[in-house]
C-alpha positions, 0 to 999 in steps of 0.5 A, a space after each residue: 108515396 110510391 111511384 105508382 101514385 098516392 094512396 087515393 089515386 091508387 084506390 080510385 084506379 083499383 076500384 075502377 079496375 075491379 068494377 070494370 072486370 066484375 061488370 064484364 062478367 055480370 052487369 049487376 056486380 058491385 065492388 065495395 072497397 074499404 080503405 078506412 081505419 087501420 087500412 088508411 094509407 096501407 091497404 084496401 079490402 074489396 068485396 063483390 056483391 051480387 044481389 044479396 050475396 057478397 064475397 069475403 074480403 079480398 085483400 090488396 096492399 097499397 104498395 103492391 097495387 101501386 107498384 104493379 098496376 102498370 104491368 100487363 101480366 099483373 093486370 091480366 091475372 087480377 082481371 081473371 081472378 076477379 072475373 072468376 070470383 064473380 062467376 062463382 058468386 053468380 053460380 051461387 046466386 038465385 036465378 033472378 039475379 043472373 041476367 047479364 
């Protein structure tokens, strides 16, 4: 276990963080976090869905998230990255799914 929390605690934090920032950009954005199979205990794969569109997998290493989740600059950069991904996804989504 890293000092930043065990694997499942960090997963819960990451999902909440990503969801919070995705929804700030678009209320209908959904975060799907994969932590099964070969990922178990080592990494997470996140996808963001908006309507019928979905991003490619965004990779996160458990150790990296656990180590940095308490750092303001790291969190700020991740929040902006996720919000940009959602903005790009919304721009590519039919106008019916754009409501905020």
